[in-house]
PDBQT receptor file of N, H, CA, C and O in Angstrom, charges set to zero:
ATOM      1  N   MET A   1      37.614  76.088 117.664  1.00  0.00    +0.000 N 
ATOM      2  CA  MET A   1      37.368  75.604 119.111  1.00  0.00    +0.000 C 
ATOM      3  C   MET A   1      37.250  77.012 119.800  1.00  0.00    +0.000 C 
ATOM      4  O   MET A   1      37.989  77.993 119.728  1.00  0.00    +0.000 OA
ATOM      5  N   SER A   2      36.122  76.802 120.468  1.00  0.00    +0.000 N 
ATOM      6  H   SER A   2      35.522  76.005 120.527  1.00  0.00    +0.000 HD
ATOM      7  CA  SER A   2      35.850  78.135 121.113  1.00  0.00    +0.000 C 
ATOM      8  C   SER A   2      36.781  78.378 122.461  1.00  0.00    +0.000 C 
ATOM      9  O   SER A   2      37.851  77.802 122.660  1.00  0.00    +0.000 OA
ATOM     10  N   MET A   3      36.252  79.212 123.228  1.00  0.00    +0.000 N 
ATOM     11  H   MET A   3      35.383  79.680 123.067  1.00  0.00    +0.000 HD
ATOM     12  CA  MET A   3      37.061  79.274 124.596  1.00  0.00    +0.000 C 
ATOM     13  C   MET A   3      36.799  78.231 125.472  1.00  0.00    +0.000 C 
ATOM     14  O   MET A   3      37.705  77.609 126.027  1.00  0.00    +0.000 OA
ATOM     15  N   THR A   4      35.095  77.894 125.703  1.00  0.00    +0.000 N 
ATOM     16  H   THR A   4      34.359  78.400 125.253  1.00  0.00    +0.000 HD
ATOM     17  CA  THR A   4      34.976  77.001 126.587  1.00  0.00    +0.000 C 
ATOM     18  C   THR A   4      35.298  75.732 126.068  1.00  0.00    +0.000 C 
ATOM     19  O   THR A   4      34.908  74.805 126.778  1.00  0.00    +0.000 OA
ATOM     20  N   GLN A   5      35.875  75.429 125.073  1.00  0.00    +0.000 N 
ATOM     21  H   GLN A   5      36.192  76.182 124.497  1.00  0.00    +0.000 HD
ATOM     22  CA  GLN A   5      36.568  74.046 124.600  1.00  0.00    +0.000 C 
ATOM     23  C   GLN A   5      37.961  73.710 124.727  1.00  0.00    +0.000 C 
ATOM     24  O   GLN A   5      38.472  72.591 124.691  1.00  0.00    +0.000 OA
ATOM     25  N   ASN A   6      38.677  75.196 124.930  1.00  0.00    +0.000 N 
ATOM     26  H   ASN A   6      38.262  76.105 124.959  1.00  0.00    +0.000 HD
ATOM     27  CA  ASN A   6      39.571  74.961 124.995  1.00  0.00    +0.000 C 
ATOM     28  C   ASN A   6      40.341  76.361 126.154  1.00  0.00    +0.000 C 
ATOM     29  O   ASN A   6      40.424  77.588 126.103  1.00  0.00    +0.000 OA
ATOM     30  N   PRO A   7      40.695  75.463 126.940  1.00  0.00    +0.000 N 
ATOM     31  CA  PRO A   7      41.114  76.073 128.991  1.00  0.00    +0.000 C 
ATOM     32  C   PRO A   7      42.171  76.923 128.324  1.00  0.00    +0.000 C 
ATOM     33  O   PRO A   7      41.864  78.115 128.321  1.00  0.00    +0.000 OA
ATOM     34  N   PHE A   8      43.359  76.632 127.745  1.00  0.00    +0.000 N 
ATOM     35  H   PHE A   8      43.608  75.663 127.748  1.00  0.00    +0.000 HD
ATOM     36  CA  PHE A   8      44.251  77.605 127.487  1.00  0.00    +0.000 C 
ATOM     37  C   PHE A   8      44.163  78.898 126.552  1.00  0.00    +0.000 C 
ATOM     38  O   PHE A   8      45.170  79.465 126.127  1.00  0.00    +0.000 OA
ATOM     39  N   ALA A   9      42.803  79.323 126.264  1.00  0.00    +0.000 N 
ATOM     40  H   ALA A   9      41.986  78.862 126.610  1.00  0.00    +0.000 HD
ATOM     41  CA  ALA A   9      42.449  80.427 125.780  1.00  0.00    +0.000 C 
ATOM     42  C   ALA A   9      42.078  81.602 126.664  1.00  0.00    +0.000 C 
ATOM     43  O   ALA A   9      41.246  81.274 127.511  1.00  0.00    +0.000 OA
ATOM     44  N   ASP A  10      42.468  82.940 126.722  1.00  0.00    +0.000 N 
ATOM     45  H   ASP A  10      43.143  83.206 126.034  1.00  0.00    +0.000 HD
ATOM     46  CA  ASP A  10      41.739  83.806 127.670  1.00  0.00    +0.000 C 
ATOM     47  C   ASP A  10      40.561  84.230 127.628  1.00  0.00    +0.000 C 
ATOM     48  O   ASP A  10      39.804  83.371 127.176  1.00  0.00    +0.000 OA
ATOM     49  N   ASN A  11      40.022  85.250 127.920  1.00  0.00    +0.000 N 
ATOM     50  H   ASN A  11      40.636  85.948 128.287  1.00  0.00    +0.000 HD
ATOM     51  CA  ASN A  11      38.406  85.936 127.477  1.00  0.00    +0.000 C 
ATOM     52  C   ASN A  11      39.025  86.632 126.719  1.00  0.00    +0.000 C 
ATOM     53  O   ASN A  11      39.158  87.637 127.418  1.00  0.00    +0.000 OA
ATOM     54  N   GLN A  12      39.432  86.813 125.944  1.00  0.00    +0.000 N 
ATOM     55  H   GLN A  12      39.323  85.996 125.376  1.00  0.00    +0.000 HD
ATOM     56  CA  GLN A  12      39.712  87.560 124.395  1.00  0.00    +0.000 C 
ATOM     57  C   GLN A  12      39.926  86.374 123.060  1.00  0.00    +0.000 C 
ATOM     58  O   GLN A  12      39.799  86.589 121.854  1.00  0.00    +0.000 OA
ATOM     59  N   GLY A  13      40.249  85.232 123.674  1.00  0.00    +0.000 N 
ATOM     60  H   GLY A  13      40.353  85.057 124.653  1.00  0.00    +0.000 HD
ATOM     61  CA  GLY A  13      40.285  84.593 122.675  1.00  0.00    +0.000 C 
ATOM     62  C   GLY A  13      41.399  84.057 122.136  1.00  0.00    +0.000 C 
ATOM     63  O   GLY A  13      41.456  83.305 121.163  1.00  0.00    +0.000 OA
ATOM     64  N   ARG A  14      42.708  84.666 123.118  1.00  0.00    +0.000 N 
ATOM     65  H   ARG A  14      42.661  85.276 123.908  1.00  0.00    +0.000 HD
ATOM     66  CA  ARG A  14      44.064  84.735 122.895  1.00  0.00    +0.000 C 
ATOM     67  C   ARG A  14      44.757  83.203 123.796  1.00  0.00    +0.000 C 
ATOM     68  O   ARG A  14      44.813  82.859 124.977  1.00  0.00    +0.000 OA
ATOM     69  N   GLN A  15      45.191  82.615 122.502  1.00  0.00    +0.000 N 
ATOM     70  H   GLN A  15      45.146  82.894 121.543  1.00  0.00    +0.000 HD
ATOM     71  CA  GLN A  15      45.775  81.160 123.249  1.00  0.00    +0.000 C 
ATOM     72  C   GLN A  15      47.289  81.227 123.630  1.00  0.00    +0.000 C 
ATOM     73  O   GLN A  15      48.239  81.699 123.004  1.00  0.00    +0.000 OA
ATOM     74  N   THR A  16      47.202  80.397 125.268  1.00  0.00    +0.000 N 
ATOM     75  H   THR A  16      46.431  80.014 125.777  1.00  0.00    +0.000 HD
ATOM     76  CA  THR A  16      49.134  80.176 125.274  1.00  0.00    +0.000 C 
ATOM     77  C   THR A  16      49.266  78.937 124.381  1.00  0.00    +0.000 C 
ATOM     78  O   THR A  16      48.261  78.243 124.225  1.00  0.00    +0.000 OA
ATOM     79  N   ILE A  17      50.417  78.597 123.781  1.00  0.00    +0.000 N 
ATOM     80  H   ILE A  17      51.233  79.161 123.908  1.00  0.00    +0.000 HD
ATOM     81  CA  ILE A  17      50.671  77.448 122.772  1.00  0.00    +0.000 C 
ATOM     82  C   ILE A  17      52.198  77.281 123.163  1.00  0.00    +0.000 C 
ATOM     83  O   ILE A  17      52.883  76.414 122.621  1.00  0.00    +0.000 OA
ATOM     84  N   ASP A  18      52.739  78.196 124.185  1.00  0.00    +0.000 N 
ATOM     85  H   ASP A  18      52.182  78.900 124.626  1.00  0.00    +0.000 HD
ATOM     86  CA  ASP A  18      53.991  77.265 124.314  1.00  0.00    +0.000 C 
ATOM     87  C   ASP A  18      53.795  76.389 125.684  1.00  0.00    +0.000 C 
ATOM     88  O   ASP A  18      52.999  76.582 126.603  1.00  0.00    +0.000 OA
ATOM     89  N   ALA A  19      54.770  75.376 125.523  1.00  0.00    +0.000 N 
ATOM     90  H   ALA A  19      55.417  75.220 124.777  1.00  0.00    +0.000 HD
ATOM     91  CA  ALA A  19      54.996  74.073 126.585  1.00  0.00    +0.000 C 
ATOM     92  C   ALA A  19      54.914  74.924 127.812  1.00  0.00    +0.000 C 
ATOM     93  O   ALA A  19      53.896  74.976 128.502  1.00  0.00    +0.000 OA
ATOM     94  N   ALA A  20      56.230  75.723 128.121  1.00  0.00    +0.000 N 
ATOM     95  H   ALA A  20      57.057  75.680 127.561  1.00  0.00    +0.000 HD
ATOM     96  CA  ALA A  20      55.906  76.122 129.554  1.00  0.00    +0.000 C 
ATOM     97  C   ALA A  20      54.617  77.121 130.274  1.00  0.00    +0.000 C 
ATOM     98  O   ALA A  20      54.402  77.175 131.485  1.00  0.00    +0.000 OA
ATOM     99  N   SER A  21      54.126  77.600 129.600  1.00  0.00    +0.000 N 
ATOM    100  H   SER A  21      54.301  77.557 128.617  1.00  0.00    +0.000 HD
ATOM    101  CA  SER A  21      53.010  78.721 129.636  1.00  0.00    +0.000 C 
ATOM    102  C   SER A  21      51.440  77.473 129.854  1.00  0.00    +0.000 C 
ATOM    103  O   SER A  21      50.447  77.646 130.561  1.00  0.00    +0.000 OA
ATOM    104  N   ARG A  22      51.662  76.691 129.255  1.00  0.00    +0.000 N 
ATOM    105  H   ARG A  22      52.469  76.549 128.680  1.00  0.00    +0.000 HD
ATOM    106  CA  ARG A  22      50.562  75.545 129.154  1.00  0.00    +0.000 C 
ATOM    107  C   ARG A  22      51.123  74.926 130.398  1.00  0.00    +0.000 C 
ATOM    108  O   ARG A  22      50.471  75.210 131.403  1.00  0.00    +0.000 OA
ATOM    109  N   LEU A  23      52.241  74.097 130.607  1.00  0.00    +0.000 N 
ATOM    110  H   LEU A  23      52.770  73.867 129.790  1.00  0.00    +0.000 HD
ATOM    111  CA  LEU A  23      52.304  73.637 131.736  1.00  0.00    +0.000 C 
ATOM    112  C   LEU A  23      52.276  74.309 133.118  1.00  0.00    +0.000 C 
ATOM    113  O   LEU A  23      52.263  73.643 134.153  1.00  0.00    +0.000 OA
ATOM    114  N   HIS A  24      52.268  75.431 133.101  1.00  0.00    +0.000 N 
ATOM    115  H   HIS A  24      52.279  75.972 132.261  1.00  0.00    +0.000 HD
ATOM    116  CA  HIS A  24      51.848  76.820 134.420  1.00  0.00    +0.000 C 
ATOM    117  C   HIS A  24      50.557  76.959 134.415  1.00  0.00    +0.000 C 
ATOM    118  O   HIS A  24      50.022  77.618 135.305  1.00  0.00    +0.000 OA
ATOM    119  N   ALA A  25      49.759  76.316 133.331  1.00  0.00    +0.000 N 
ATOM    120  H   ALA A  25      50.194  75.780 132.608  1.00  0.00    +0.000 HD
ATOM    121  CA  ALA A  25      48.180  77.079 133.462  1.00  0.00    +0.000 C 
ATOM    122  C   ALA A  25      47.660  75.157 134.249  1.00  0.00    +0.000 C 
ATOM    123  O   ALA A  25      46.950  74.881 135.216  1.00  0.00    +0.000 OA
ATOM    124  N   VAL A  26      48.144  74.576 133.625  1.00  0.00    +0.000 N 
ATOM    125  H   VAL A  26      48.721  74.799 132.839  1.00  0.00    +0.000 HD
ATOM    126  CA  VAL A  26      47.536  73.435 133.881  1.00  0.00    +0.000 C 
ATOM    127  C   VAL A  26      47.509  73.231 135.820  1.00  0.00    +0.000 C 
ATOM    128  O   VAL A  26      46.561  72.538 136.188  1.00  0.00    +0.000 OA
ATOM    129  N   ALA A  27      48.030  73.531 136.473  1.00  0.00    +0.000 N 
ATOM    130  H   ALA A  27      48.800  74.094 136.174  1.00  0.00    +0.000 HD
ATOM    131  CA  ALA A  27      48.287  73.584 137.965  1.00  0.00    +0.000 C 
ATOM    132  C   ALA A  27      46.863  73.624 138.742  1.00  0.00    +0.000 C 
ATOM    133  O   ALA A  27      46.469  73.057 139.761  1.00  0.00    +0.000 OA
ATOM    134  N   ASP A  28      45.911  75.039 137.325  1.00  0.00    +0.000 N 
ATOM    135  H   ASP A  28      46.231  75.499 136.497  1.00  0.00    +0.000 HD
ATOM    136  CA  ASP A  28      45.066  75.393 138.332  1.00  0.00    +0.000 C 
ATOM    137  C   ASP A  28      43.767  75.305 137.651  1.00  0.00    +0.000 C 
ATOM    138  O   ASP A  28      42.831  76.088 137.816  1.00  0.00    +0.000 OA
ATOM    139  N   PHE A  29      43.801  73.885 136.566  1.00  0.00    +0.000 N 
ATOM    140  H   PHE A  29      44.561  73.249 136.432  1.00  0.00    +0.000 HD
ATOM    141  CA  PHE A  29      42.660  73.644 135.955  1.00  0.00    +0.000 C 
ATOM    142  C   PHE A  29      41.839  72.486 136.882  1.00  0.00    +0.000 C 
ATOM    143  O   PHE A  29      42.201  71.645 137.705  1.00  0.00    +0.000 OA
ATOM    144  N   ASP A  30      40.717  72.840 136.382  1.00  0.00    +0.000 N 
ATOM    145  H   ASP A  30      40.423  73.523 135.713  1.00  0.00    +0.000 HD
ATOM    146  CA  ASP A  30      40.360  71.169 137.242  1.00  0.00    +0.000 C 
ATOM    147  C   ASP A  30      39.768  70.036 136.236  1.00  0.00    +0.000 C 
ATOM    148  O   ASP A  30      40.244  69.854 135.115  1.00  0.00    +0.000 OA
ATOM    149  N   LEU A  31      38.810  69.386 136.699  1.00  0.00    +0.000 N 
ATOM    150  H   LEU A  31      38.423  69.534 137.609  1.00  0.00    +0.000 HD
ATOM    151  CA  LEU A  31      39.039  67.839 135.625  1.00  0.00    +0.000 C 
ATOM    152  C   LEU A  31      38.069  68.596 134.875  1.00  0.00    +0.000 C 
ATOM    153  O   LEU A  31      38.932  69.061 134.130  1.00  0.00    +0.000 OA
ATOM    154  N   GLU A  32      37.059  69.090 134.460  1.00  0.00    +0.000 N 
ATOM    155  H   GLU A  32      36.358  68.712 135.066  1.00  0.00    +0.000 HD
ATOM    156  CA  GLU A  32      36.211  69.089 133.343  1.00  0.00    +0.000 C 
ATOM    157  C   GLU A  32      37.682  70.225 132.435  1.00  0.00    +0.000 C 
ATOM    158  O   GLU A  32      37.780  69.654 131.349  1.00  0.00    +0.000 OA
ATOM    159  N   GLN A  33      38.451  71.109 132.422  1.00  0.00    +0.000 N 
ATOM    160  H   GLN A  33      38.371  71.573 133.304  1.00  0.00    +0.000 HD
ATOM    161  CA  GLN A  33      39.196  71.938 131.865  1.00  0.00    +0.000 C 
ATOM    162  C   GLN A  33      40.221  70.783 131.450  1.00  0.00    +0.000 C 
ATOM    163  O   GLN A  33      40.580  70.746 130.273  1.00  0.00    +0.000 OA
ATOM    164  N   CYS A  34      40.738  69.784 132.411  1.00  0.00    +0.000 N 
ATOM    165  H   CYS A  34      40.446  69.814 133.367  1.00  0.00    +0.000 HD
ATOM    166  CA  CYS A  34      42.071  69.142 132.062  1.00  0.00    +0.000 C 
ATOM    167  C   CYS A  34      41.172  68.430 130.579  1.00  0.00    +0.000 C 
ATOM    168  O   CYS A  34      41.383  68.799 129.424  1.00  0.00    +0.000 OA
ATOM    169  N   GLN A  35      40.319  67.520 130.931  1.00  0.00    +0.000 N 
ATOM    170  H   GLN A  35      40.147  67.221 131.869  1.00  0.00    +0.000 HD
ATOM    171  CA  GLN A  35      39.500  66.761 129.713  1.00  0.00    +0.000 C 
ATOM    172  C   GLN A  35      40.297  67.619 128.517  1.00  0.00    +0.000 C 
ATOM    173  O   GLN A  35      41.317  67.470 127.844  1.00  0.00    +0.000 OA
ATOM    174  N   ALA A  36      39.058  68.759 128.674  1.00  0.00    +0.000 N 
ATOM    175  H   ALA A  36      38.230  68.880 129.221  1.00  0.00    +0.000 HD
ATOM    176  CA  ALA A  36      39.142  69.560 127.421  1.00  0.00    +0.000 C 
ATOM    177  C   ALA A  36      40.390  70.131 126.526  1.00  0.00    +0.000 C 
ATOM    178  O   ALA A  36      40.380  70.527 125.360  1.00  0.00    +0.000 OA
ATOM    179  N   ALA A  37      41.504  70.037 127.493  1.00  0.00    +0.000 N 
ATOM    180  H   ALA A  37      41.513  69.716 128.440  1.00  0.00    +0.000 HD
ATOM    181  CA  ALA A  37      42.256  70.201 127.371  1.00  0.00    +0.000 C 
ATOM    182  C   ALA A  37      43.326  69.339 126.147  1.00  0.00    +0.000 C 
ATOM    183  O   ALA A  37      43.919  69.747 125.148  1.00  0.00    +0.000 OA
ATOM    184  N   LEU A  38      43.203  67.886 126.846  1.00  0.00    +0.000 N 
ATOM    185  H   LEU A  38      42.722  67.555 127.657  1.00  0.00    +0.000 HD
ATOM    186  CA  LEU A  38      43.402  67.190 126.247  1.00  0.00    +0.000 C 
ATOM    187  C   LEU A  38      43.225  66.767 124.761  1.00  0.00    +0.000 C 
ATOM    188  O   LEU A  38      43.879  65.892 124.193  1.00  0.00    +0.000 OA
ATOM    189  N   LYS A  39      42.032  67.686 124.113  1.00  0.00    +0.000 N 
ATOM    190  H   LYS A  39      41.501  68.396 124.575  1.00  0.00    +0.000 HD
ATOM    191  CA  LYS A  39      41.625  67.630 122.793  1.00  0.00    +0.000 C 
ATOM    192  C   LYS A  39      42.040  69.040 122.251  1.00  0.00    +0.000 C 
ATOM    193  O   LYS A  39      41.502  69.467 121.229  1.00  0.00    +0.000 OA
ATOM    194  N   VAL A  40      42.954  69.744 122.892  1.00  0.00    +0.000 N 
ATOM    195  H   VAL A  40      43.391  69.398 123.722  1.00  0.00    +0.000 HD
ATOM    196  CA  VAL A  40      43.587  70.625 122.123  1.00  0.00    +0.000 C 
ATOM    197  C   VAL A  40      44.378  70.599 120.730  1.00  0.00    +0.000 C 
ATOM    198  O   VAL A  40      45.570  70.656 121.032  1.00  0.00    +0.000 OA
ATOM    199  N   PRO A  41      44.268  70.550 119.609  1.00  0.00    +0.000 N 
ATOM    200  CA  PRO A  41      45.252  70.458 118.519  1.00  0.00    +0.000 C 
ATOM    201  C   PRO A  41      46.500  70.979 118.967  1.00  0.00    +0.000 C 
ATOM    202  O   PRO A  41      46.621  72.009 119.631  1.00  0.00    +0.000 OA
ATOM    203  N   GLY A  42      47.761  69.970 118.447  1.00  0.00    +0.000 N 
ATOM    204  H   GLY A  42      47.663  69.134 117.907  1.00  0.00    +0.000 HD
ATOM    205  CA  GLY A  42      48.800  70.137 118.606  1.00  0.00    +0.000 C 
ATOM    206  C   GLY A  42      49.480  70.605 119.843  1.00  0.00    +0.000 C 
ATOM    207  O   GLY A  42      50.314  71.470 120.112  1.00  0.00    +0.000 OA
ATOM    208  N   LEU A  43      48.750  69.629 120.546  1.00  0.00    +0.000 N 
ATOM    209  H   LEU A  43      48.073  68.926 120.327  1.00  0.00    +0.000 HD
ATOM    210  CA  LEU A  43      49.496  69.823 122.299  1.00  0.00    +0.000 C 
ATOM    211  C   LEU A  43      50.487  69.199 122.484  1.00  0.00    +0.000 C 
ATOM    212  O   LEU A  43      50.636  68.064 122.030  1.00  0.00    +0.000 OA
ATOM    213  N   GLN A  44      51.531  69.932 123.323  1.00  0.00    +0.000 N 
ATOM    214  H   GLN A  44      51.410  70.854 123.692  1.00  0.00    +0.000 HD
ATOM    215  CA  GLN A  44      52.870  68.513 123.550  1.00  0.00    +0.000 C 
ATOM    216  C   GLN A  44      52.606  67.656 124.490  1.00  0.00    +0.000 C 
ATOM    217  O   GLN A  44      51.818  67.737 125.432  1.00  0.00    +0.000 OA
ATOM    218  N   LYS A  45      53.572  66.531 124.061  1.00  0.00    +0.000 N 
ATOM    219  H   LYS A  45      54.213  66.465 123.296  1.00  0.00    +0.000 HD
ATOM    220  CA  LYS A  45      53.763  65.410 124.824  1.00  0.00    +0.000 C 
ATOM    221  C   LYS A  45      53.905  65.749 126.444  1.00  0.00    +0.000 C 
ATOM    222  O   LYS A  45      53.324  65.133 127.337  1.00  0.00    +0.000 OA
ATOM    223  N   THR A  46      54.785  66.838 126.612  1.00  0.00    +0.000 N 
ATOM    224  H   THR A  46      55.257  67.338 125.886  1.00  0.00    +0.000 HD
ATOM    225  CA  THR A  46      55.198  66.983 127.848  1.00  0.00    +0.000 C 
ATOM    226  C   THR A  46      54.021  67.612 129.023  1.00  0.00    +0.000 C 
ATOM    227  O   THR A  46      54.216  67.450 130.228  1.00  0.00    +0.000 OA
ATOM    228  N   VAL A  47      52.708  68.393 128.455  1.00  0.00    +0.000 N 
ATOM    229  H   VAL A  47      52.550  68.525 127.476  1.00  0.00    +0.000 HD
ATOM    230  CA  VAL A  47      51.747  69.041 128.727  1.00  0.00    +0.000 C 
ATOM    231  C   VAL A  47      50.792  67.757 128.861  1.00  0.00    +0.000 C 
ATOM    232  O   VAL A  47      50.058  67.687 129.847  1.00  0.00    +0.000 OA
ATOM    233  N   GLU A  48      50.781  66.656 127.816  1.00  0.00    +0.000 N 
ATOM    234  H   GLU A  48      51.377  66.712 127.015  1.00  0.00    +0.000 HD
ATOM    235  CA  GLU A  48      49.811  65.627 127.670  1.00  0.00    +0.000 C 
ATOM    236  C   GLU A  48      50.046  64.957 128.941  1.00  0.00    +0.000 C 
ATOM    237  O   GLU A  48      49.092  64.328 129.399  1.00  0.00    +0.000 OA
ATOM    238  N   LYS A  49      51.105  64.973 129.580  1.00  0.00    +0.000 N 
ATOM    239  H   LYS A  49      51.880  65.484 129.208  1.00  0.00    +0.000 HD
ATOM    240  CA  LYS A  49      51.727  63.796 130.830  1.00  0.00    +0.000 C 
ATOM    241  C   LYS A  49      51.096  64.228 131.824  1.00  0.00    +0.000 C 
ATOM    242  O   LYS A  49      50.320  63.649 132.584  1.00  0.00    +0.000 OA
ATOM    243  N   ARG A  50      51.637  65.803 131.777  1.00  0.00    +0.000 N 
ATOM    244  H   ARG A  50      52.267  66.273 131.158  1.00  0.00    +0.000 HD
ATOM    245  CA  ARG A  50      51.080  66.928 133.205  1.00  0.00    +0.000 C 
ATOM    246  C   ARG A  50      49.530  66.740 133.075  1.00  0.00    +0.000 C 
ATOM    247  O   ARG A  50      49.038  66.643 134.199  1.00  0.00    +0.000 OA
ATOM    248  N   LEU A  51      48.668  66.663 132.150  1.00  0.00    +0.000 N 
ATOM    249  H   LEU A  51      49.068  66.741 131.237  1.00  0.00    +0.000 HD
ATOM    250  CA  LEU A  51      46.838  66.992 132.285  1.00  0.00    +0.000 C 
ATOM    251  C   LEU A  51      46.671  65.641 133.149  1.00  0.00    +0.000 C 
ATOM    252  O   LEU A  51      46.213  65.571 134.290  1.00  0.00    +0.000 OA
ATOM    253  N   ARG A  52      47.179  64.509 132.290  1.00  0.00    +0.000 N 
ATOM    254  H   ARG A  52      47.551  64.566 131.363  1.00  0.00    +0.000 HD
ATOM    255  CA  ARG A  52      46.805  62.992 132.360  1.00  0.00    +0.000 C 
ATOM    256  C   ARG A  52      47.391  63.133 134.296  1.00  0.00    +0.000 C 
ATOM    257  O   ARG A  52      46.468  63.037 135.105  1.00  0.00    +0.000 OA
ATOM    258  N   ALA A  53      48.386  63.277 134.702  1.00  0.00    +0.000 N 
ATOM    259  H   ALA A  53      49.136  63.354 134.045  1.00  0.00    +0.000 HD
ATOM    260  CA  ALA A  53      48.690  63.296 135.972  1.00  0.00    +0.000 C 
ATOM    261  C   ALA A  53      47.548  63.986 136.532  1.00  0.00    +0.000 C 
ATOM    262  O   ALA A  53      46.585  63.358 136.971  1.00  0.00    +0.000 OA
ATOM    263  N   ARG A  54      47.615  65.307 136.537  1.00  0.00    +0.000 N 
ATOM    264  H   ARG A  54      48.398  65.817 136.181  1.00  0.00    +0.000 HD
ATOM    265  CA  ARG A  54      46.238  66.034 137.228  1.00  0.00    +0.000 C 
ATOM    266  C   ARG A  54      45.228  65.633 137.110  1.00  0.00    +0.000 C 
ATOM    267  O   ARG A  54      44.482  65.749 138.082  1.00  0.00    +0.000 OA
ATOM    268  N   ILE A  55      44.753  65.028 135.987  1.00  0.00    +0.000 N 
ATOM    269  H   ILE A  55      45.359  64.933 135.197  1.00  0.00    +0.000 HD
ATOM    270  CA  ILE A  55      43.578  64.369 135.918  1.00  0.00    +0.000 C 
ATOM    271  C   ILE A  55      43.665  63.316 136.971  1.00  0.00    +0.000 C 
ATOM    272  O   ILE A  55      42.739  63.439 137.772  1.00  0.00    +0.000 OA
ATOM    273  N   ARG A  56      44.529  62.240 137.262  1.00  0.00    +0.000 N 
ATOM    274  H   ARG A  56      45.282  62.139 136.611  1.00  0.00    +0.000 HD
ATOM    275  CA  ARG A  56      44.514  61.427 138.274  1.00  0.00    +0.000 C 
ATOM    276  C   ARG A  56      44.365  61.633 139.873  1.00  0.00    +0.000 C 
ATOM    277  O   ARG A  56      43.698  60.968 140.666  1.00  0.00    +0.000 OA
ATOM    278  N   LYS A  57      45.228  62.810 140.114  1.00  0.00    +0.000 N 
ATOM    279  H   LYS A  57      45.770  63.351 139.470  1.00  0.00    +0.000 HD
ATOM    280  CA  LYS A  57      45.166  63.748 141.224  1.00  0.00    +0.000 C 
ATOM    281  C   LYS A  57      43.881  64.109 141.756  1.00  0.00    +0.000 C 
ATOM    282  O   LYS A  57      43.431  63.891 142.880  1.00  0.00    +0.000 OA
ATOM    283  N   LEU A  58      43.220  64.854 140.510  1.00  0.00    +0.000 N 
ATOM    284  H   LEU A  58      43.586  65.032 139.596  1.00  0.00    +0.000 HD
ATOM    285  CA  LEU A  58      41.680  65.360 141.030  1.00  0.00    +0.000 C 
ATOM    286  C   LEU A  58      40.650  64.128 141.303  1.00  0.00    +0.000 C 
ATOM    287  O   LEU A  58      39.784  64.012 142.170  1.00  0.00    +0.000 OA
ATOM    288  N   GLU A  59      41.053  63.247 140.252  1.00  0.00    +0.000 N 
ATOM    289  H   GLU A  59      41.757  63.342 139.548  1.00  0.00    +0.000 HD
ATOM    290  CA  GLU A  59      40.164  62.006 140.906  1.00  0.00    +0.000 C 
ATOM    291  C   GLU A  59      40.461  61.177 141.884  1.00  0.00    +0.000 C 
ATOM    292  O   GLU A  59      39.556  60.433 142.264  1.00  0.00    +0.000 OA
ATOM    293  N   LYS A  60      41.558  61.106 142.422  1.00  0.00    +0.000 N 
ATOM    294  H   LYS A  60      42.292  61.710 142.112  1.00  0.00    +0.000 HD
ATOM    295  CA  LYS A  60      41.635  60.260 143.588  1.00  0.00    +0.000 C 
ATOM    296  C   LYS A  60      41.008  61.486 144.596  1.00  0.00    +0.000 C 
ATOM    297  O   LYS A  60      40.344  61.217 145.597  1.00  0.00    +0.000 OA
ATOM    298  N   MET A  61      41.310  62.791 144.191  1.00  0.00    +0.000 N 
ATOM    299  H   MET A  61      41.849  63.009 143.377  1.00  0.00    +0.000 HD
ATOM    300  CA  MET A  61      41.060  63.991 145.401  1.00  0.00    +0.000 C 
ATOM    301  C   MET A  61      39.001  63.565 145.758  1.00  0.00    +0.000 C 
ATOM    302  O   MET A  61      38.404  63.519 146.834  1.00  0.00    +0.000 OA
ATOM    303  N   LYS A  62      38.624  63.397 144.707  1.00  0.00    +0.000 N 
ATOM    304  H   LYS A  62      39.109  63.433 143.833  1.00  0.00    +0.000 HD
ATOM    305  CA  LYS A  62      37.293  63.371 144.615  1.00  0.00    +0.000 C 
ATOM    306  C   LYS A  62      36.796  62.101 144.987  1.00  0.00    +0.000 C 
ATOM    307  O   LYS A  62      35.577  62.151 145.152  1.00  0.00    +0.000 OA
ATOM    308  N   ALA A  63      37.359  60.803 145.213  1.00  0.00    +0.000 N 
ATOM    309  H   ALA A  63      38.349  60.762 145.079  1.00  0.00    +0.000 HD
ATOM    310  CA  ALA A  63      37.086  59.641 145.806  1.00  0.00    +0.000 C 
ATOM    311  C   ALA A  63      36.961  59.722 147.362  1.00  0.00    +0.000 C 
ATOM    312  O   ALA A  63      36.711  58.709 148.015  1.00  0.00    +0.000 OA
TER     313      ALA A  63
């Protein structure tokens, strides 16, 4: 999965894999990044829930 497909990866290709770091990162994601993040293999359930909540919030703001 490339960096553009994995918003948890930095510019050097290193990925955050722990739930706490991922939850922190989600707060700054845009809609496209949230949707890509949902496809990351091994995604923790708590991170998935936060991503879905962020998507709902961003969609409401867009409307």
